[in-house]
Phi, psi and omega in degrees: 000124181284130176296328179296321176298316180297320180297321179295323178291323179301320182295339179286336186290122180270003181057034183288335178085009179298330179298334180297330184280347184238343184292119182296330179286312181298322180301327181274322188255339178062028183253120184300332180285354182242038174220161186306313181302316180292319180292326176295321177296320177296318178299318179299317180293322177298310184292336178270001177076017181277331175226170184229162179297135182209172178298323180294316179296319178302320179297319179298323184278315179299331184282003173286131180287342184055036180281343177074008181292324179298319181293321181293331184258358186293119181291342180265356178069032179290130175276083184293329179301322179295320181292314182294325178294321178297319178294318179298318178295324177295321177296315181297319182289319186268334185237341183078177175236163183307137183306320181294320178296318179298320179297315180296314185290323187259339182250311186280308187301321180287347183248097188305312185293321180293320179292323176301317180297319178298318180293322178299319178296319178297321179297320178296315178297323180301324180281327187273324184284125177294133181212155177291157182233146168234094187064239177271353181283141180243145172258121182247098187297339182268355182244152177052036179058024180069018187250012181225141167261133186230150174284168178299138175290147183295139177296326180224125185292160177301315183292334174282327180289326185244055180288336182236133179293131174283106185287138175249145187296317181213070187293146177285328178214163176228119185236150171269149180243113173274113193281310184085156189292314183293319177295326181289315190258337185242320186239060177297341177298330176294315180295319179299319180294317181298313180296319179300313181295311183293320177298320178299328179271014178064039176244124181279133185248119178259124181240091180302122188287342182265003179298152184234182179309144180295336178107000183296327176299322178293316179297325180294338179253006177080010181272080182293329179299314179293319181297319180294323179297318178293318180297317180296322179293316179295322178299312181300319183292314183282330176291327175295319177293324182291340179298336176272358179099103174240125178280336182196165169240123182252153177221147175254014180234119183295327179290318178297314182296321178296318182295312185282340176280316189252307185294329179294332176296324177287321183281325187249344180089184185295343179297341180275347188303317179303326177280321180301323180292346181263000185273129181224141163297145187301322181291323177295317179300315182298316183285334182275323191243350188235164172231129183214159176241152180231163169249088187301149178254153181274061181232141179272127179233141174241170187227137174253125178281115173294140182302318185285348173265314182288306185270330181279326185235356177070024182263120179226318190279326186298313177300322179293324178296319177297311183296322180297336177275347187258329187201184177279110186273132176231124179282131175277166172292137177050057182295337182264011177282139184302141179276349179096353178288207177123038171058245184301320181302315185289348175268310182292320184242058187299314181298317178293323177302316180290325179295317176296320182292340180303322180296321181291315182292329175295319178296319179296318181294319183289328185289336175071030179275157177277335183225147168239119181255153176210179183242020184218122178300328178296319175294322177301317180300313181293313183292321178301319179299312183289321177300316180294327182294335179254003181054041179281139179278058184235128178273133176257128183207169179273151179307315184290337176293317179293321177297319180300325181287333190245354182297141184284118181260009178292144181302144179291147179080000000 
């Protein structure tokens, strides 16, 4: 990330403070250093040599949710994501990142089999270590600094389940599926639903077994070297698959789709653009390219907008269109308000993450729906945790899971 690019974006900021009204972190803490305007001022001071990288500054930068809502509402069009990435890279360059995090990002994540083995060991510990439960959620005091409740890890990963493409005799389309870490290790049911729906629509789904993490954990800590290594590996894998002809690349994770559509252009350059243009969130792909019928169920479902889909990609209507065909759709209050999740953020700032999430769980409780659907496994993880903490009789699921349950399987004609 060029510091000069960041400086040009800084000059666009009029310091109007509109970001204060939408930033989920600032709304809770009321600290100017933890909102886009304040962080831009810090960036300006850093680049002018007035202040230096420190633990305190790192805390101000790490506590950004990177939800992109400030950027989406900015009247001056400031690319805040570019500025925050420059600051994160500066922190990594000047202060480094924790050795264990560096080991995971640079050694484990690029090596699928080694990372699989690590996850299997974690799964074994999950079963052996006594922990409190919230429904199916477990509290593992030795993992994630004891700050996360997690669902059971999958006995068999998605990439192991779908090692071979289910060939269709005369498919209408052929798409690649970027799985993502949570769908691979925690929610293989999302992948099963996606493949089931697309195969039913006569679309062949290619799932490259050697694909790796999209790289967002590395980018969140400013480790561009690790993120680029992951991006290059994924590019080689999907371009090899594309040699057989891929009409699109679909994702069931809003963060993954945003990363491989936008961040890979920064990491890999314009050579990635032909592939980036083929990347779609699964609901967008379904509404744009397919026609399907459903057998709706008499169940009330509401929808949570993931930040990286709503603010990062501007996608709002397609998930709702899918859900409206499947069940009785009810809009919650403030559906686009952040759930408080966010990968690394929800681990480092767990208490703040839950405080932000209180607004979301209140909206879910008030709407009185039987199900809350979303388009991001990370949001599912956060919402499931909060739903279980209140013992609410609400099922948390992915949009494509509900479609899989209700899609009409009667023969055409």
